[in-house]
All heavy atoms as TSV, in Angstrom:
chain	resi	resn	atom	element	x	y	z
A	1	MET	N	N	-59.157	75.315	-2.513
A	1	MET	CA	C	-59.635	74.421	-1.463
A	1	MET	C	C	-60.591	75.179	-0.559
A	1	MET	O	O	-60.505	76.384	-0.444
A	1	MET	CB	C	-58.471	73.891	-0.646
A	1	MET	CG	C	-57.665	72.846	-1.358
A	1	MET	SD	S	-56.548	72.064	-0.191
A	1	MET	CE	C	-55.392	71.427	-1.351
A	2	ASN	N	N	-61.400	74.423	0.112
A	2	ASN	CA	C	-62.399	75.053	0.971
A	2	ASN	C	C	-61.763	75.557	2.271
A	2	ASN	O	O	-60.817	74.989	2.791
A	2	ASN	CB	C	-63.564	74.084	1.092
A	2	ASN	CG	C	-63.955	73.575	2.423
A	2	ASN	OD1	O	-63.526	74.057	3.447
A	2	ASN	ND2	N	-64.809	72.590	2.404
A	3	LYS	N	N	-62.276	76.671	2.773
A	3	LYS	CA	C	-61.700	77.349	3.941
A	3	LYS	C	C	-61.721	76.469	5.185
A	3	LYS	O	O	-60.784	76.490	5.985
A	3	LYS	CB	C	-62.435	78.657	4.210
A	3	LYS	CG	C	-62.147	79.722	3.194
A	3	LYS	CD	C	-62.883	81.009	3.527
A	3	LYS	CE	C	-62.638	82.040	2.443
A	3	LYS	NZ	N	-63.309	83.299	2.741
A	4	LYS	N	N	-62.786	75.695	5.355
A	4	LYS	CA	C	-62.893	74.812	6.529
A	4	LYS	C	C	-61.786	73.773	6.502
A	4	LYS	O	O	-61.135	73.509	7.516
A	4	LYS	CB	C	-64.271	74.133	6.535
A	4	LYS	CG	C	-64.416	73.008	7.529
A	4	LYS	CD	C	-64.924	73.495	8.863
A	4	LYS	CE	C	-65.307	72.352	9.767
A	4	LYS	NZ	N	-64.240	71.914	10.635
A	5	PHE	N	N	-61.532	73.179	5.339
A	5	PHE	CA	C	-60.481	72.188	5.194
A	5	PHE	C	C	-59.119	72.794	5.545
A	5	PHE	O	O	-58.340	72.206	6.306
A	5	PHE	CB	C	-60.463	71.618	3.773
A	5	PHE	CG	C	-59.318	70.681	3.511
A	5	PHE	CD1	C	-59.362	69.375	3.978
A	5	PHE	CD2	C	-58.201	71.116	2.807
A	5	PHE	CE1	C	-58.299	68.512	3.748
A	5	PHE	CE2	C	-57.140	70.255	2.573
A	5	PHE	CZ	C	-57.187	68.956	3.043
A	6	LEU	N	N	-58.834	73.959	5.009
A	6	LEU	CA	C	-57.551	74.616	5.280
A	6	LEU	C	C	-57.407	74.964	6.763
A	6	LEU	O	O	-56.316	74.849	7.325
A	6	LEU	CB	C	-57.396	75.858	4.406
A	6	LEU	CG	C	-57.285	75.588	2.906
A	6	LEU	CD1	C	-57.256	76.909	2.134
A	6	LEU	CD2	C	-56.063	74.748	2.588
A	7	ALA	N	N	-58.495	75.371	7.388
A	7	ALA	CA	C	-58.465	75.674	8.820
A	7	ALA	C	C	-58.180	74.403	9.621
A	7	ALA	O	O	-57.393	74.420	10.577
A	7	ALA	CB	C	-59.773	76.307	9.265
A	8	ASP	N	N	-58.805	73.293	9.221
A	8	ASP	CA	C	-58.574	72.015	9.900
A	8	ASP	C	C	-57.124	71.562	9.744
A	8	ASP	O	O	-56.511	71.070	10.694
A	8	ASP	CB	C	-59.518	70.939	9.370
A	8	ASP	CG	C	-60.962	71.162	9.780
A	8	ASP	OD1	O	-61.210	71.954	10.721
A	8	ASP	OD2	O	-61.848	70.550	9.154
A	9	VAL	N	N	-56.573	71.742	8.557
A	9	VAL	CA	C	-55.169	71.391	8.317
A	9	VAL	C	C	-54.263	72.221	9.218
A	9	VAL	O	O	-53.304	71.708	9.802
A	9	VAL	CB	C	-54.789	71.564	6.827
A	9	VAL	CG1	C	-53.294	71.478	6.629
A	9	VAL	CG2	C	-55.512	70.537	5.969
A	10	GLN	N	N	-54.562	73.478	9.369
A	10	GLN	CA	C	-53.755	74.346	10.231
A	10	GLN	C	C	-53.829	73.897	11.685
A	10	GLN	O	O	-52.821	73.904	12.397
A	10	GLN	CB	C	-54.193	75.810	10.101
A	10	GLN	CG	C	-53.252	76.766	10.776
A	10	GLN	CD	C	-51.833	76.684	10.239
A	10	GLN	OE1	O	-51.600	76.689	9.037
A	10	GLN	NE2	N	-50.869	76.579	11.133
A	11	ILE	N	N	-54.990	73.489	12.126
A	11	ILE	CA	C	-55.149	72.983	13.499
A	11	ILE	C	C	-54.294	71.736	13.703
A	11	ILE	O	O	-53.612	71.594	14.725
A	11	ILE	CB	C	-56.636	72.693	13.804
A	11	ILE	CG1	C	-57.409	74.004	13.906
A	11	ILE	CG2	C	-56.785	71.876	15.078
A	11	ILE	CD1	C	-58.918	73.839	13.937
A	12	ILE	N	N	-54.296	70.849	12.723
A	12	ILE	CA	C	-53.495	69.630	12.811
A	12	ILE	C	C	-52.004	69.966	12.825
A	12	ILE	O	O	-51.237	69.413	13.623
A	12	ILE	CB	C	-53.841	68.655	11.664
A	12	ILE	CG1	C	-55.273	68.142	11.850
A	12	ILE	CG2	C	-52.851	67.503	11.600
A	12	ILE	CD1	C	-55.820	67.395	10.650
A	13	LYS	N	N	-51.584	70.886	11.970
A	13	LYS	CA	C	-50.178	71.306	11.950
A	13	LYS	C	C	-49.766	71.891	13.297
A	13	LYS	O	O	-48.683	71.600	13.806
A	13	LYS	CB	C	-49.944	72.338	10.850
A	13	LYS	CG	C	-49.893	71.764	9.468
A	13	LYS	CD	C	-49.614	72.890	8.463
A	13	LYS	CE	C	-49.514	72.389	7.049
A	13	LYS	NZ	N	-49.221	73.491	6.113
A	14	ASN	N	N	-50.620	72.714	13.867
A	14	ASN	CA	C	-50.314	73.306	15.171
A	14	ASN	C	C	-50.207	72.229	16.249
A	14	ASN	O	O	-49.327	72.300	17.116
A	14	ASN	CB	C	-51.377	74.329	15.564
A	14	ASN	CG	C	-51.294	75.594	14.739
A	14	ASN	OD1	O	-50.273	75.892	14.129
A	14	ASN	ND2	N	-52.396	76.333	14.699
A	15	ALA	N	N	-51.074	71.239	16.201
A	15	ALA	CA	C	-51.019	70.141	17.171
A	15	ALA	C	C	-49.722	69.361	17.025
A	15	ALA	O	O	-49.109	68.970	18.027
A	15	ALA	CB	C	-52.231	69.223	16.993
A	16	ILE	N	N	-49.289	69.127	15.796
A	16	ILE	CA	C	-48.021	68.429	15.562
A	16	ILE	C	C	-46.861	69.248	16.119
A	16	ILE	O	O	-45.996	68.719	16.834
A	16	ILE	CB	C	-47.817	68.161	14.055
A	16	ILE	CG1	C	-48.806	67.116	13.561
A	16	ILE	CG2	C	-46.382	67.709	13.781
A	16	ILE	CD1	C	-48.855	66.974	12.043
A	17	ASN	N	N	-46.845	70.529	15.808
A	17	ASN	CA	C	-45.742	71.397	16.213
A	17	ASN	C	C	-45.647	71.597	17.725
A	17	ASN	O	O	-44.578	71.925	18.246
A	17	ASN	CB	C	-45.838	72.748	15.509
A	17	ASN	CG	C	-45.592	72.631	14.028
A	17	ASN	OD1	O	-44.909	71.725	13.556
A	17	ASN	ND2	N	-46.163	73.547	13.258
A	18	THR	N	N	-46.742	71.409	18.434
A	18	THR	CA	C	-46.740	71.583	19.891
A	18	THR	C	C	-46.813	70.250	20.631
A	18	THR	O	O	-47.060	70.209	21.830
A	18	THR	CB	C	-47.911	72.484	20.329
A	18	THR	OG1	O	-49.141	71.900	19.895
A	18	THR	CG2	C	-47.779	73.889	19.765
A	19	ASN	N	N	-46.575	69.162	19.895
A	19	ASN	CA	C	-46.597	67.807	20.469
A	19	ASN	C	C	-47.909	67.488	21.175
A	19	ASN	O	O	-47.926	66.868	22.234
A	19	ASN	CB	C	-45.419	67.589	21.417
A	19	ASN	CG	C	-44.096	67.611	20.705
A	19	ASN	OD1	O	-43.967	67.079	19.595
A	19	ASN	ND2	N	-43.114	68.230	21.307
A	20	LYS	N	N	-49.008	67.922	20.587
A	20	LYS	CA	C	-50.321	67.678	21.180
A	20	LYS	C	C	-51.235	66.879	20.264
A	20	LYS	O	O	-52.426	66.774	20.518
A	20	LYS	CB	C	-50.994	69.005	21.550
A	20	LYS	CG	C	-50.257	69.731	22.650
A	20	LYS	CD	C	-50.953	71.005	23.025
A	20	LYS	CE	C	-50.187	71.697	24.154
A	20	LYS	NZ	N	-50.818	72.945	24.535
A	21	LEU	N	N	-50.681	66.310	19.209
A	21	LEU	CA	C	-51.496	65.538	18.279
A	21	LEU	C	C	-51.738	64.143	18.843
A	21	LEU	O	O	-50.806	63.458	19.261
A	21	LEU	CB	C	-50.814	65.425	16.920
A	21	LEU	CG	C	-51.597	64.645	15.866
A	21	LEU	CD1	C	-52.851	65.412	15.471
A	21	LEU	CD2	C	-50.733	64.374	14.656
A	22	VAL	N	N	-52.980	63.740	18.879
A	22	VAL	CA	C	-53.361	62.404	19.318
A	22	VAL	C	C	-54.146	61.770	18.188
A	22	VAL	O	O	-55.063	62.371	17.637
A	22	VAL	CB	C	-54.242	62.461	20.591
A	22	VAL	CG1	C	-54.680	61.076	21.003
A	22	VAL	CG2	C	-53.500	63.161	21.710
A	23	ILE	N	N	-53.781	60.548	17.842
A	23	ILE	CA	C	-54.475	59.846	16.766
A	23	ILE	C	C	-55.332	58.740	17.380
A	23	ILE	O	O	-54.836	57.903	18.130
A	23	ILE	CB	C	-53.474	59.241	15.764
A	23	ILE	CG1	C	-52.664	60.360	15.119
A	23	ILE	CG2	C	-54.194	58.396	14.728
A	23	ILE	CD1	C	-51.550	59.905	14.237
A	24	PHE	N	N	-56.597	58.781	17.067
A	24	PHE	CA	C	-57.514	57.728	17.488
A	24	PHE	C	C	-57.764	56.834	16.286
A	24	PHE	O	O	-58.217	57.310	15.249
A	24	PHE	CB	C	-58.845	58.319	17.988
A	24	PHE	CG	C	-58.698	59.052	19.280
A	24	PHE	CD1	C	-58.463	60.411	19.296
A	24	PHE	CD2	C	-58.785	58.377	20.485
A	24	PHE	CE1	C	-58.315	61.104	20.477
A	24	PHE	CE2	C	-58.637	59.050	21.674
A	24	PHE	CZ	C	-58.405	60.424	21.680
A	25	ALA	N	N	-57.442	55.578	16.415
A	25	ALA	CA	C	-57.590	54.640	15.303
A	25	ALA	C	C	-58.579	53.549	15.695
A	25	ALA	O	O	-58.602	53.111	16.842
A	25	ALA	CB	C	-56.243	54.029	14.951
A	26	GLY	N	N	-59.352	53.126	14.747
A	26	GLY	CA	C	-60.336	52.084	14.993
A	26	GLY	C	C	-59.699	50.714	15.174
A	26	GLY	O	O	-58.507	50.516	14.938
A	27	ALA	N	N	-60.506	49.780	15.580
A	27	ALA	CA	C	-60.028	48.434	15.896
A	27	ALA	C	C	-59.426	47.718	14.695
A	27	ALA	O	O	-58.553	46.882	14.851
A	27	ALA	CB	C	-61.183	47.605	16.472
A	28	GLY	N	N	-59.846	48.029	13.495
A	28	GLY	CA	C	-59.369	47.315	12.323
A	28	GLY	C	C	-58.021	47.766	11.796
A	28	GLY	O	O	-57.474	47.151	10.885
A	29	ILE	N	N	-57.443	48.794	12.368
A	29	ILE	CA	C	-56.185	49.317	11.828
A	29	ILE	C	C	-55.043	48.315	11.951
A	29	ILE	O	O	-54.167	48.254	11.102
A	29	ILE	CB	C	-55.817	50.668	12.470
A	29	ILE	CG1	C	-54.747	51.366	11.631
A	29	ILE	CG2	C	-55.368	50.503	13.897
A	29	ILE	CD1	C	-54.588	52.822	11.920
A	30	SER	N	N	-55.048	47.500	12.979
A	30	SER	CA	C	-53.966	46.529	13.145
A	30	SER	C	C	-53.979	45.482	12.034
A	30	SER	O	O	-52.926	44.997	11.621
A	30	SER	CB	C	-54.044	45.852	14.511
A	30	SER	OG	O	-55.289	45.199	14.661
A	31	ILE	N	N	-55.144	45.139	11.536
A	31	ILE	CA	C	-55.244	44.162	10.455
A	31	ILE	C	C	-54.550	44.701	9.207
A	31	ILE	O	O	-53.781	43.991	8.555
A	31	ILE	CB	C	-56.720	43.826	10.142
A	31	ILE	CG1	C	-57.410	43.246	11.387
A	31	ILE	CG2	C	-56.834	42.877	8.965
A	31	ILE	CD1	C	-56.835	41.957	11.916
A	32	ASP	N	N	-54.763	45.970	8.880
A	32	ASP	CA	C	-54.110	46.583	7.719
A	32	ASP	C	C	-52.597	46.658	7.893
A	32	ASP	O	O	-51.859	46.720	6.924
A	32	ASP	CB	C	-54.663	47.983	7.459
A	32	ASP	CG	C	-56.093	47.957	6.947
A	32	ASP	OD1	O	-56.514	46.908	6.422
A	32	ASP	OD2	O	-56.785	48.976	7.081
A	33	ALA	N	N	-52.130	46.651	9.138
A	33	ALA	CA	C	-50.698	46.717	9.419
A	33	ALA	C	C	-50.082	45.322	9.532
A	33	ALA	O	O	-48.953	45.168	9.968
A	33	ALA	CB	C	-50.463	47.496	10.708
A	34	ASN	N	N	-50.857	44.299	9.164
A	34	ASN	CA	C	-50.417	42.899	9.228
A	34	ASN	C	C	-50.113	42.424	10.642
A	34	ASN	O	O	-49.268	41.571	10.857
A	34	ASN	CB	C	-49.219	42.652	8.307
A	34	ASN	CG	C	-49.593	42.783	6.862
A	34	ASN	OD1	O	-50.667	42.361	6.446
A	34	ASN	ND2	N	-48.729	43.379	6.076
A	35	VAL	N	N	-50.785	43.017	11.626
A	35	VAL	CA	C	-50.685	42.558	13.002
A	35	VAL	C	C	-51.804	41.539	13.199
A	35	VAL	O	O	-52.935	41.771	12.779
A	35	VAL	CB	C	-50.850	43.746	13.981
A	35	VAL	CG1	C	-50.868	43.279	15.416
A	35	VAL	CG2	C	-49.764	44.767	13.740
A	36	PRO	N	N	-51.507	40.405	13.830
A	36	PRO	CA	C	-52.561	39.396	14.014
A	36	PRO	C	C	-53.748	39.948	14.814
A	36	PRO	O	O	-53.560	40.747	15.728
A	36	PRO	CB	C	-51.874	38.284	14.798
A	36	PRO	CG	C	-50.420	38.553	14.707
A	36	PRO	CD	C	-50.241	40.000	14.399
A	37	SER	N	N	-54.926	39.510	14.467
A	37	SER	CA	C	-56.115	39.918	15.218
A	37	SER	C	C	-56.090	39.278	16.598
A	37	SER	O	O	-55.353	38.315	16.856
A	37	SER	CB	C	-57.382	39.491	14.477
A	37	SER	OG	O	-57.488	38.081	14.484
A	38	TRP	N	N	-56.908	39.814	17.488
A	38	TRP	CA	C	-56.983	39.290	18.845
A	38	TRP	C	C	-57.407	37.825	18.821
A	38	TRP	O	O	-56.789	36.987	19.478
A	38	TRP	CB	C	-57.957	40.126	19.672
A	38	TRP	CG	C	-58.075	39.657	21.093
A	38	TRP	CD1	C	-59.142	39.039	21.656
A	38	TRP	CD2	C	-57.086	39.748	22.116
A	38	TRP	NE1	N	-58.883	38.740	22.968
A	38	TRP	CE2	C	-57.618	39.170	23.272
A	38	TRP	CE3	C	-55.790	40.260	22.155
A	38	TRP	CZ2	C	-56.905	39.092	24.472
A	38	TRP	CZ3	C	-55.087	40.184	23.358
A	38	TRP	CH2	C	-55.658	39.609	24.483
A	39	SER	N	N	-58.424	37.498	18.047
A	39	SER	CA	C	-58.902	36.105	17.999
A	39	SER	C	C	-57.841	35.172	17.423
A	39	SER	O	O	-57.665	34.050	17.890
A	39	SER	CB	C	-60.212	35.999	17.231
A	39	SER	OG	O	-60.021	36.416	15.896
A	40	SER	N	N	-57.100	35.644	16.440
A	40	SER	CA	C	-56.016	34.850	15.872
A	40	SER	C	C	-54.931	34.605	16.919
A	40	SER	O	O	-54.396	33.479	17.030
A	40	SER	CB	C	-55.431	35.560	14.658
A	40	SER	OG	O	-54.286	34.906	14.198
A	41	SER	N	N	-54.599	35.609	17.689
A	41	SER	CA	C	-53.590	35.456	18.744
A	41	SER	C	C	-54.052	34.468	19.807
A	41	SER	O	O	-53.275	33.627	20.268
A	41	SER	CB	C	-53.286	36.801	19.397
A	41	SER	OG	O	-52.745	37.687	18.439
A	42	ILE	N	N	-55.308	34.553	20.195
A	42	ILE	CA	C	-55.863	33.630	21.188
A	42	ILE	C	C	-55.831	32.200	20.662
A	42	ILE	O	O	-55.470	31.269	21.377
A	42	ILE	CB	C	-57.305	34.034	21.584
A	42	ILE	CG1	C	-57.295	35.380	22.308
A	42	ILE	CG2	C	-57.971	32.963	22.420
A	42	ILE	CD1	C	-56.532	35.409	23.600
A	43	ASP	N	N	-56.193	32.016	19.394
A	43	ASP	CA	C	-56.160	30.679	18.794
A	43	ASP	C	C	-54.755	30.095	18.835
A	43	ASP	O	O	-54.569	28.909	19.094
A	43	ASP	CB	C	-56.679	30.722	17.364
A	43	ASP	CG	C	-58.176	30.969	17.274
A	43	ASP	OD1	O	-58.875	30.781	18.306
A	43	ASP	OD2	O	-58.649	31.363	16.182
A	44	LYS	N	N	-53.754	30.916	18.586
A	44	LYS	CA	C	-52.359	30.435	18.628
A	44	LYS	C	C	-51.963	30.038	20.057
A	44	LYS	O	O	-51.264	29.044	20.258
A	44	LYS	CB	C	-51.413	31.505	18.098
A	44	LYS	CG	C	-51.505	31.674	16.604
A	44	LYS	CD	C	-50.567	32.755	16.111
A	44	LYS	CE	C	-50.759	32.958	14.623
A	44	LYS	NZ	N	-49.911	34.016	14.090
A	45	ILE	N	N	-52.419	30.793	21.039
A	45	ILE	CA	C	-52.120	30.461	22.443
A	45	ILE	C	C	-52.774	29.141	22.819
A	45	ILE	O	O	-52.178	28.306	23.501
A	45	ILE	CB	C	-52.580	31.597	23.381
A	45	ILE	CG1	C	-51.721	32.833	23.146
A	45	ILE	CG2	C	-52.542	31.165	24.826
A	45	ILE	CD1	C	-52.219	34.084	23.834
A	46	LYS	N	N	-54.004	28.926	22.371
A	46	LYS	CA	C	-54.731	27.691	22.671
A	46	LYS	C	C	-54.006	26.476	22.120
A	46	LYS	O	O	-54.039	25.406	22.709
A	46	LYS	CB	C	-56.137	27.738	22.075
A	46	LYS	CG	C	-57.083	28.663	22.789
A	46	LYS	CD	C	-58.427	28.621	22.087
A	46	LYS	CE	C	-59.405	29.585	22.657
A	46	LYS	NZ	N	-60.677	29.594	21.911
A	47	MET	N	N	-53.348	26.625	20.967
A	47	MET	CA	C	-52.669	25.503	20.319
A	47	MET	C	C	-51.379	25.117	21.027
A	47	MET	O	O	-50.929	23.990	20.916
A	47	MET	CB	C	-52.368	25.832	18.849
A	47	MET	CG	C	-53.594	25.992	18.017
A	47	MET	SD	S	-53.091	26.501	16.373
A	47	MET	CE	C	-54.319	25.673	15.392
A	48	ASP	N	N	-50.778	26.055	21.749
A	48	ASP	CA	C	-49.496	25.770	22.414
A	48	ASP	C	C	-49.658	24.914	23.629
A	48	ASP	O	O	-50.584	24.683	24.232
A	48	ASP	CB	C	-48.783	27.070	22.792
A	48	ASP	CG	C	-48.258	27.800	21.556
A	48	ASP	OD1	O	-48.130	27.149	20.504
A	48	ASP	OD2	O	-47.989	29.006	21.662
């Protein structure tokens, strides 16, 4: 494996071990998790 990749993996492991890992996820991640989209939620509120 390439040295840069292994160094990055080590940085991530260190962040996990020191409780400093932060995950930034894009707006579309909730859709993959089967969470309703914002517009879908608003549409449901409008119907009630």
